[in-house]
N, C-alpha and C positions, 0 to 999 in steps of 0.2 A: 500920552507918546509922548515918554521923556524925549525931552528935548538934547540935540546932540550935543559937544560938550567938545568945542573948537581942537580945547592938545588933544586929542583919539585921535590914535593912527586907521588905519581904513582898514583891517581888525580886525582891530579890535569893537568897530562901530556892525563891520558885520558880527561878534560873538553877540554880541543882547539883542539886532534887529534878529538875532536866532531863539537867541532864552528868551525872548518874544510874541514871537510866534507862537513856541512854543506853550509857552501856556496861556496862548487862548484854544491851542488846540487842547488842551485835558478834560474837560467838557465834557468832550466827544469820547475818550479813550473808553474801552469793555462797559463793563455792565455796571448797574448800582445794585447795588444791598435789593431796592425792593422790586428790583427789573429781577435778580437771582431768586425772590425768592417765589416771585409770581412762579415763575417760570418749576420751580419747586413743583405748588400746588398743583398748577397741571400736567403737573407728569405721575404725582400722586396718589392723583383722580384717574389717570387714567390706565396706573396700573392696580386700581381698588376697582376698576370694573371686570380688567379684565380676570383678572384672580374670581373675582365672581361668574365669568363666563363657567371657565375651566370648572366651579363646582357644581356645575348647575349639569355643565356635561360627564360629568363623574356619576351621579345622581342620575343623570338616564341613561348610565352605560349600563350598570347596578343596575335597574327597576327591567330597564330590558332582558337582559343578558338571563334574569333569575323570570321570566317573563315568558321568555326562550327554552327553556329550563321545566315549566309546571306545563307551559304544554305540550312538552315533550310525554312526558311521566304523563302527562291527563294522559295521552293519544295512548299508550303502551299499556295504561289501566280499560280501559274502553277498548282496548281489542281484548285484551283474558275475555272482561266482559260480555263481551262480541258472539267471542267462540265459546266460554264454558255452553255448560247442553241446560235446556230451557229449566227443567227437575229442580234445579241445583239452584235457580236463584230464586231467590227467599225473599217475599218484598216488605221494605224495611229500609230504615238507613234515614239518615236525614243531611241537610242538605247547610244546614246553621255551621259554621265555622268555631270551635268553641272563645274570646275572646285569649288571647293575653295565651294558645298552644303551643306546648315545648312541643318537642317528642318523645314519644317512652314509647317502653314496647308493647302495653294495651291497643296499642294498631298496627302493631306488624303478627299479630296469632294466626293469623289466615287470611283465604281469597274473596273466596265466595261466601259461604251460606254462612250466614247471619253478619259478619262482620266487614264491617263497612268502611274504611278508616282504614289508611296504612300513612308510614311517614317514610323517607328513603332519599338518603344523602347521593345529590348533586355534587359530582370534584367539581371544582373549582364557582360555586353557587352556592352551599349547602344546603342546609332540608327543606324541602318537598312537601307538606302536608295533603293529602288527598281522602276525599270520602266523598263518599255515594250515596241515591237511597231509591230501590229501586221499587217502583206504585202500579200497585195491580196485581195481578186479573182490573181495568175498572170496568165496571156494571154497563149494557150496553157498547162494549164499545165495539164494533168491526173488524175484525176476528175478535172469537170469543176471547181466545189463549195471550188478551198482546201486553207487557209491561211496561214499563217507557222505566228508561236508565238513565239518570242524573248527575252526573258524574261535576264535585271540582274541586281542580289543582291548587294551591296557593304555596306560600311559600313564608319559610317561620319564620324567617330576620324579619327581627326588629324595622319599622320604617317602612317594608318593602309590602309585606299582607298584602289587599282590595288590591295594590298597582300593578301586583304582577298576578294576576289573576285567573285559568280559566277554569272557563267550562263550557260538557259540554253533552249533549243531552242525548241517543236514541230512542230507539222499541225493540222490540222482540214479538218475536208471535210465534207460539206451538203452531202447527200445521200439525205435526201428527201422534 
């Protein structure tokens, strides 16, 4: 500590003491550059984690919307097949979706008689591809005129496909 000068007045002594006290506290004021950088790094990591959650939530929402639309379209088509006359249900079709299927007019050429696929556009979701197979009548099945209908609907949108798929199965019997 600096020695007091005998020629100093009381006011000068007080000013010198105040300046010395301020210089001792200077190391305790504010943040250092390292502290600020560490705080920024923690903030950036937190924001990155939250942005990843937003992306995952958006993707999950899109898949859920597509799955709901595929289920609704599949249910509608299954009801049409269940109400069709039994003698119009021609065995055939497949449950194998062509890879990289894009909507095309050949899918929309008929309803039941030997046409087993169609595409529809659902507003807000996009194109849904629907296809079905009719199996039977199976030999040895009781009753003899039983056919099985397997139906599959899935979004055509890239990246959703199988995750938004809906599958239904039912059977029809000719009672008469």
